C-alpha positions as YAML, in Angstrom:
chain: A
units: angstrom
residues:
- id: 1
  name: MET
  ca: [-20.90, 27.03, 19.17]
- id: 2
  name: PHE
  ca: [-23.28, 24.97, 21.69]
- id: 3
  name: VAL
  ca: [-22.79, 21.77, 23.33]
- id: 4
  name: THR
  ca: [-26.13, 20.33, 23.53]
- id: 5
  name: PHE
  ca: [-27.58, 16.89, 24.04]
- id: 6
  name: GLN
  ca: [-30.43, 15.00, 22.24]
- id: 7
  name: GLY
  ca: [-31.78, 14.17, 26.03]
- id: 8
  name: LEU
  ca: [-31.82, 18.27, 26.47]
- id: 9
  name: GLU
  ca: [-33.84, 18.40, 23.11]
- id: 10
  name: GLY
  ca: [-37.60, 19.11, 23.15]
- id: 11
  name: ARG
  ca: [-40.29, 18.47, 20.43]
- id: 12
  name: VAL
  ca: [-40.22, 21.35, 18.19]
- id: 13
  name: PRO
  ca: [-43.85, 22.17, 15.98]
- id: 14
  name: ALA
  ca: [-43.29, 20.80, 12.67]
- id: 15
  name: GLN
  ca: [-44.11, 24.64, 11.41]
- id: 16
  name: ALA
  ca: [-40.85, 25.73, 13.15]
- id: 17
  name: LEU
  ca: [-38.72, 22.77, 11.76]
- id: 18
  name: ASN
  ca: [-39.87, 23.93, 8.52]
- id: 19
  name: SER
  ca: [-39.13, 27.49, 8.95]
- id: 20
  name: GLY
  ca: [-35.68, 26.42, 9.70]
- id: 21
  name: PHE
  ca: [-35.85, 27.68, 13.47]
- id: 22
  name: GLN
  ca: [-34.24, 25.13, 15.80]
- id: 23
  name: TYR
  ca: [-35.15, 24.47, 19.72]
- id: 24
  name: TRP
  ca: [-33.03, 23.45, 22.62]
- id: 25
  name: GLY
  ca: [-34.41, 22.95, 26.12]
- id: 26
  name: ALA
  ca: [-30.46, 23.60, 27.42]
- id: 27
  name: THR
  ca: [-27.25, 24.64, 26.23]
- id: 28
  name: VAL
  ca: [-23.87, 24.09, 27.78]
- id: 29
  name: LEU
  ca: [-21.73, 27.34, 27.61]
- id: 30
  name: PRO
  ca: [-18.29, 26.76, 28.46]
- id: 31
  name: LYS
  ca: [-16.74, 29.57, 30.76]
- id: 32
  name: ALA
  ca: [-13.46, 29.75, 29.03]
- id: 33
  name: VAL
  ca: [-14.39, 32.94, 26.77]
- id: 34
  name: PRO
  ca: [-16.83, 35.65, 27.29]
- id: 35
  name: TRP
  ca: [-20.13, 34.89, 25.64]
- id: 36
  name: TYR
  ca: [-22.54, 37.35, 23.68]
- id: 37
  name: LEU
  ca: [-25.95, 37.23, 22.92]
- id: 38
  name: ALA
  ca: [-27.27, 39.59, 20.43]
- id: 39
  name: ASN
  ca: [-30.78, 40.47, 19.96]
- id: 40
  name: ILE
  ca: [-31.32, 41.64, 15.81]
- id: 41
  name: ARG
  ca: [-33.94, 43.23, 14.00]
- id: 42
  name: ARG
  ca: [-33.61, 42.98, 10.60]
- id: 43
  name: ARG
  ca: [-34.61, 45.90, 8.41]
- id: 44
  name: THR
  ca: [-36.00, 43.26, 5.49]
- id: 45
  name: THR
  ca: [-38.51, 41.62, 7.62]
- id: 46
  name: ALA
  ca: [-39.78, 42.53, 11.30]
- id: 47
  name: ARG
  ca: [-38.96, 39.48, 12.98]
- id: 48
  name: GLN
  ca: [-36.05, 39.76, 15.71]
- id: 49
  name: GLU
  ca: [-33.55, 37.31, 15.75]
- id: 50
  name: THR
  ca: [-31.29, 36.03, 18.92]
- id: 51
  name: VAL
  ca: [-27.86, 35.04, 18.29]
- id: 52
  name: PHE
  ca: [-25.01, 33.77, 20.71]
- id: 53
  name: VAL
  ca: [-21.63, 34.26, 19.69]
- id: 54
  name: ALA
  ca: [-18.52, 32.95, 21.61]
- id: 55
  name: CYS
  ca: [-15.96, 34.57, 19.89]
- id: 56
  name: GLU
  ca: [-14.20, 38.10, 19.22]
- id: 57
  name: SER
  ca: [-13.78, 37.57, 15.40]
- id: 58
  name: MET
  ca: [-16.82, 36.21, 15.07]
- id: 59
  name: LEU
  ca: [-18.89, 39.21, 16.88]
- id: 60
  name: VAL
  ca: [-16.90, 41.54, 14.84]
- id: 61
  name: GLU
  ca: [-17.88, 39.52, 11.72]
- id: 62
  name: LEU
  ca: [-21.74, 39.41, 12.82]
- id: 63
  name: LEU
  ca: [-21.73, 43.23, 13.40]
- id: 64
  name: ASN
  ca: [-20.07, 44.04, 10.18]
- id: 65
  name: ASP
  ca: [-22.38, 41.75, 8.32]
- id: 66
  name: LEU
  ca: [-25.51, 43.49, 9.48]
- id: 67
  name: GLU
  ca: [-25.35, 46.36, 6.67]
- id: 68
  name: GLY
  ca: [-28.15, 48.45, 8.16]
- id: 69
  name: ASP
  ca: [-29.85, 45.89, 10.48]
- id: 70
  name: ALA
  ca: [-30.46, 47.09, 14.01]
- id: 71
  name: VAL
  ca: [-28.85, 45.55, 17.25]
- id: 72
  name: VAL
  ca: [-31.62, 45.78, 19.66]
- id: 73
  name: SER
  ca: [-29.81, 44.55, 22.56]
- id: 74
  name: LEU
  ca: [-26.20, 42.93, 23.22]
- id: 75
  name: MET
  ca: [-25.37, 41.29, 26.49]
- id: 76
  name: ARG
  ca: [-22.21, 39.98, 27.55]
- id: 77
  name: PHE
  ca: [-21.67, 36.55, 30.11]
- id: 78
  name: ASP
  ca: [-18.22, 36.51, 31.64]
- id: 79
  name: ALA
  ca: [-17.07, 34.05, 34.46]
- id: 80
  name: ASP
  ca: [-13.64, 34.44, 36.00]
- id: 81
  name: ASP
  ca: [-13.18, 30.56, 36.19]
- id: 82
  name: ALA
  ca: [-15.16, 27.56, 35.65]
- id: 83
  name: SER
  ca: [-16.27, 27.34, 39.13]
- id: 84
  name: SER
  ca: [-17.50, 31.19, 39.34]
- id: 85
  name: ASP
  ca: [-20.75, 32.59, 38.39]
- id: 86
  name: TRP
  ca: [-21.50, 34.04, 35.26]
- id: 87
  name: LYS
  ca: [-21.43, 38.10, 35.17]
- id: 88
  name: ILE
  ca: [-23.78, 39.80, 32.67]
- id: 89
  name: ALA
  ca: [-23.01, 43.22, 31.28]
- id: 90
  name: ARG
  ca: [-25.34, 45.09, 29.02]
- id: 91
  name: VAL
  ca: [-23.46, 46.74, 26.10]
- id: 92
  name: GLU
  ca: [-23.92, 50.01, 24.51]
- id: 93
  name: GLU
  ca: [-21.42, 50.37, 22.05]
- id: 94
  name: VAL
  ca: [-18.69, 47.89, 20.50]
- id: 95
  name: TRP
  ca: [-15.62, 49.42, 19.03]
- id: 96
  name: TRP
  ca: [-12.68, 47.31, 17.41]
- id: 97
  name: ASP
  ca: [-8.82, 48.43, 16.98]
- id: 98
  name: CYS
  ca: [-7.40, 46.05, 14.33]
- id: 99
  name: MET
  ca: [-4.11, 46.85, 15.26]
- id: 100
  name: LEU
  ca: [-4.38, 44.87, 18.26]
- id: 101
  name: ALA
  ca: [-3.85, 40.77, 18.86]
- id: 102
  name: GLU
  ca: [-6.89, 38.74, 18.98]
- id: 103
  name: GLY
  ca: [-8.71, 38.39, 22.16]
- id: 104
  name: GLU
  ca: [-7.66, 42.18, 23.04]
- id: 105
  name: ARG
  ca: [-9.25, 44.05, 19.74]
- id: 106
  name: LEU
  ca: [-12.48, 44.93, 21.13]
- id: 107
  name: PHE
  ca: [-14.01, 47.77, 23.53]
- id: 108
  name: PHE
  ca: [-17.22, 48.14, 25.21]
- id: 109
  name: LYS
  ca: [-19.11, 50.98, 26.32]
- id: 110
  name: LEU
  ca: [-21.46, 49.31, 28.89]
- id: 111
  name: SER
  ca: [-24.88, 50.39, 30.36]
- id: 112
  name: GLY
  ca: [-24.68, 53.96, 32.30]
- id: 113
  name: GLU
  ca: [-21.02, 54.48, 31.85]
- id: 114
  name: THR
  ca: [-19.20, 56.94, 29.67]
- id: 115
  name: THR
  ca: [-15.84, 55.62, 29.21]
- id: 116
  name: LEU
  ca: [-14.96, 52.26, 27.59]
- id: 117
  name: ARG
  ca: [-13.79, 48.77, 28.89]
- id: 118
  name: ASP
  ca: [-11.31, 46.84, 27.19]
- id: 119
  name: ALA
  ca: [-11.65, 42.79, 26.22]
- id: 120
  name: HIS
  ca: [-11.48, 42.05, 29.79]
- id: 121
  name: LEU
  ca: [-13.97, 44.73, 30.83]
- id: 122
  name: ARG
  ca: [-11.21, 46.59, 32.69]
- id: 123
  name: ALA
  ca: [-11.85, 50.25, 32.47]
- id: 124
  name: THR
  ca: [-9.82, 52.71, 30.16]
- id: 125
  name: ALA
  ca: [-9.32, 55.92, 29.79]
- id: 126
  name: ALA
  ca: [-10.25, 56.30, 26.25]
- id: 127
  name: SER
  ca: [-13.61, 57.36, 25.02]
- id: 128
  name: ALA
  ca: [-13.33, 56.36, 21.57]
- id: 129
  name: LYS
  ca: [-10.69, 53.29, 20.21]
- id: 130
  name: GLY
  ca: [-10.50, 52.50, 16.69]
- id: 131
  name: TRP
  ca: [-13.64, 51.92, 14.86]
- id: 132
  name: MET
  ca: [-17.08, 51.85, 16.19]
- id: 133
  name: LEU
  ca: [-18.79, 48.73, 15.03]
- id: 134
  name: ALA
  ca: [-22.24, 48.74, 16.81]
- id: 135
  name: LYS
  ca: [-24.50, 51.42, 18.59]
- id: 136
  name: ILE
  ca: [-26.77, 49.06, 20.47]
- id: 137
  name: GLY
  ca: [-30.45, 49.95, 19.76]
- id: 138
  name: ARG
  ca: [-29.50, 52.15, 16.63]
- id: 139
  name: ALA
  ca: [-28.21, 50.49, 13.10]
- id: 140
  name: PRO
  ca: [-24.51, 49.52, 13.12]
- id: 141
  name: LEU
  ca: [-22.11, 51.87, 12.10]
- id: 142
  name: LEU
  ca: [-19.43, 50.27, 9.86]
- id: 143
  name: ALA
  ca: [-15.60, 50.89, 9.93]
- id: 144
  name: ALA
  ca: [-14.80, 54.59, 9.14]
...
């Protein structure tokens, strides 16, 4: 998922390497798709994890696999084209409509808003769409 180069990678303490952690001084995020940054608190440990996801189906899979673990925060990074700046949105809810095509299935409630936005973050009239995948800051709700 990440594009990284050996020259960008920093030295990592042996304890972190032995624990399975990875460290990059920098990464390259292609702007062709939205990126999601999820902070997850596992119910079995006090440790918080940070995960980058760059595809709608991978985000759905991640949120479905959490099984009671909490999504502490979820940010979405978008760019209109390769030369534009990143736009960042804080997501409060993720909804999924499996009847729609890949790339159109997700709907988002953004911070401070009452209605949902579609996969392209355009405002919709819907207040609920399909199944709730995650309510950010609480344990995820699985498809009902």
